[in-house]
N, C-alpha and C positions, 0 to 999 in steps of 0.2 A: 504186362504188355507182351505182345508176340515176340519171342526171342529173348525176353527178360533183359537184364542189365549185366550179363555175364561175359561180354567180350564180342568176338567175331560173330557176325550174322550172315549166314550164307544167302546169296542172292536168289531171287526167283528164277524159274526156268526162262531162258531167252525166248523171245517172241519172233525173232527174225529167221528167215530161211537159211539153209546151209549155203556156203559160197559156191559160186560156179565160175568156170574159167572164161569170164567175159572179156577181161582186159589182159592182154599179153603184149610183150614187145613186138612191134611190127615195123619193118622198113627202117631199121636203125642204122645210123651212120657209125660204122665201127672204126673209122680212121682215128689214128692217134693225133691229138692236138700237138702241133709242132711249136718249137720255140727257136727264135733266131739266136745267133751267137751274141749279138748286141744285147738282147734281152737277158740272156744268161749271164753275161758279164756284168750288166747293171744290177741284177739281183744278187750276184756274188759280192759286188762292191758294197752294196747296202748291208748285206749280212755281216761283212767284216767290220764295217763302220759302226754297227750296233754293239760290237764287243770292244769296250773302251781300252782294254789292254792289248789288243791285237794290232799288229802292223797291217796296214792296208796294201802293202807292196805286192804280196802274192795275187790278190784280187785285182789290183790295178795293172801290174806288169806281166802277170802270167799269160802265156800264149796258149789259146785253146787249140788242141790237136784232134779231138774226137768228140762227137756228140751222139749218144745212143738213146733212142726213145723206147719205152716199155709199156705194154698193156697191163694195167692193174684195175680190176673191177671191185667195187664195193657194193654189196647188197645190204640194205638196211630195212629192218622190219620194226614197226612201232605198233604197239597195242595199248590203246588208251582205256584204262579201267577205272571203275568206281568200287570202293569197298566201304563197308559200314561196321562200326564197332560201338557198342553201348557200354557205359560205365557210370557208376554213381559218382557224383561230384558235389562239392559244397562251395558256397560263397557267403560272404558276410550278409546277414539279413538287414536290409535297409528299407523294407516295406514293399518288396516285390510281390507279385501276384502268387497266392497260394492256391493251387488248383487240384491237389491230389484227391482222388476219389470222386470228383465231379462227374467225370465220364471215364470210360475205359481208355487207357493209354493206347495210342495207335501203334501198330507194328512198325518196326524201323524202316522197312522198305516201302511203306505206304506214305511216309512223310515226304511231301513235295520239296525238292531241292533244285535250285537253278543250276543246270550244268554249265561249268565255266568254258573258257576257250579250249578247243580240242587240242590234244597232244601237249598240254602244259600242266605240270604238277600244281596241285591246289589242295587246300585243306579247309574244312569248315566245321564248326562246332554248333550244334543246335540243341537247345533245351527242349526235351521231349514234353509235349503238352500233357497235362494231368498227372504229373509225377512230382510236383514241387510241394514240399512241406517244410515247416519250421521246427528246428530242434535246438536244444541247448548245445553250446559248443563243447565238444568232447576234448579238444586240445587243451583248453585253459580251465576245464571243469567249471565253465560258466562264470569265471572271475573276470574275464576280459584282459588278463595279464599272463605273461609267460616269463620264465627266468631269462635273464640276459646271458647269452652264451659267452660273451667277452670276459665277463668277470665272475661267471658261475653264480650270479645272484648276490655276490658280496658287496657290490658297489665300488670295489677296488680292483685294479688290474695291475699286472706286471709293469714296473717302471722301465720304460725303454731308455731313458737317459742314463741310468746307472746299471741297466741290465739286471735289475732286481737285487743288486748287492747292497744298496743303500749308501754306497760311498762313491765319490768322484774326486780323484786327486787326493785321496786319503782324508777327505772331509765328508761330512754328511751331504747327501744329494739334496739340493734345494727343491727339486720337483716333488720328492716324496718324503721330505723331512727325515731322511735316513731310514725309512721303513722298508724300502724296496718295492712298495706298492703305491700307486697313484690313483687319483679320482677317475672313475670310469666315465668317459665322456659319451660312450654309446648309450648309456641308460641314465645319464645325469646323476649317477651315484645311487639311484633307487634300487638297482639290482633287478629291475623288472622292465619289460617292454609291453607295449600294446600287442595283444595276440594278433598275429598276422592272418590267422584263419577267419576270425570273426571281426577283425579290425577294432577290437576292444568293445564290441557291442554285445557280447555274451551269447548271441544266438546266430545260427547259420541257416541258410536255405539249402535243403538237400533236394537233389533232382537227378534224373537220369539224363546224361549228356550223350547225344548222338554225334560221333565223330565220323565225318564223311571225308574220305581221301580219294582224290583223283590222281592217278599216276600214269605217266607215259613210260611204258616198259619198252626200252629200246635195245636192240641187239644188232650188231654188225657182223658181217662175214666179209673178209678180204680174200679175194682169190690169190693163190700163190703167184708171186712175182719173182722174176729172176734178176732184178736189177742189183741186188745185194744190199739195198738200203734197209735200215731197221724199220720194220713194219709199224712200230709204235708212232713213228713220225707222221703217219698218214691220218691219225685220229683228229688232228687239228686243222685239216684242210678240206676244201670241197672239190668236187670234180665236175666233169661234163655230164649232165643229166641225160641218161639214155632211156629211162623208163620210170613212170610213177603211176601208182593207182591207189585210190582210197575207197574203201568199202566198209560196210558193217563188219564183215569178215572177208579177208582177201583170199584169193586162190593162189597156190604156189605158181611161181614162174616156171614155164617149161619151154623147150625149144631154144634155149640160150646157147650160143656157140661154145661157151665153157660149161661142160656138163657138171663140173664140180659146183658151180654156182647154182645151177638148177636143183641139184641134190640138196645143197644147203638151204635153199628156199623151201623145199618140200619139208625138210626136217624141222626148220625153225617155225614155219607156219603151223605145222601139226602140234609141236610142243607148246607154242603160245596159246593156241585155241584150247588145247586140253588142260593146260595148267591154269590159265587165268579164268576160264569159264567156270571152274570149280571154286575158286577162291574170291572171285569178284564178278562184277557185271562188266562185260565188254561193251563199250560204246562205239568204238571205231577202230579200224586198223588201216595202216597205210604201209606200202613198201615201195622201194625205189632201187634203181641200179645206176651207179655213177662210174664213169671211166675217169680214174685219177691219173693225170699225166705225170710221168716221171722221166726226167732226162738226166742221164749220167754224163757228166762233162769231164773229160780228161784235159789236163793242161800241164805245161812245162813252166817251171820257175827255178832259176839258178841251176839248170841242167838236170833237175829231177822231175819225174812225172808224178802228179797228184791228181785227185779227182774230187768233185763235189756233185751233189744232186740238186736239181731244181724240180719242185713237185707241187701239185695242186693248182687250182685256179689262181691262188694267191701268190704263186711263184716263190714259195718258201724255199730256203736253202738249208742243206745239211752238209757239213764238211768235217768229218771226224778226224781227218789227217791234215788239217790246216797247218802249214809249215812255219807260221810265225805267230804263235799265240801269245807272245809277251814282247811288248816293245818298251817296257819300263827299264830305266837305267838306274842301277844302284850306285850312288856316289860314295 
């Protein structure tokens, strides 16, 4: 068959035109989403309540003294690809169709496969037509049986009651009659199992399997932000959507107020299209820009100043210096 059964199969040349700068951010509202003190306090109180050993007092009684909003942009590029690998496989022969040699096996990329939902990982295995033949099982030497691994084929296994000593409380162990070895229940004492490869049938069907993998290759770029919050926290939240475009191949964003984001878009798009067009078939790309709201909230509690962050559309909270992290009383 075209490409054989030796692993990765390079995709055919793409049929689509090169991307053009059709879609770009236009007339975007760059204002920072605001949050009220009441909303910040409520999110803080919920956050404290979700930590069972924390006292709620700082979140409940702390007095907010300052609120600062920060611009943080996230650029996300997604490239949805399909790759194909062929490999020999076997399964127990139970009367399946044997078709090897009836016609030439089709090349891997000519086999029709239904494309799943875009931008979602998926995997499918297809038995390549005209590659199936029957062979004697090489694992069990066509006996239908293999040695039991538990007892190494002896029918007896290590006695767990006496730990193989044969004695319990200075008397012979009743489970193994003092031998230290008991009846192997895994193989019923036969020392043999039905061969898992041929299911005890002594024959297997050999065929070429086509493994088709759809993968959403996602990469994020977060613009530098000066709030002081750990950037890892932002991976679990969403933001205000400023721009979104879906194409066979997208064109880098240009003209964005933050030049670092435009540069990141140009680099990422170039790298994705170069890398994935060589190793897989690109089905679709999409990219987006989000403004992730971050509010740094300073508050006073018991005379000391502390702060917490409220971020994302979900109003998640981060408070690394929470002043009452243990309300447990040791008696």
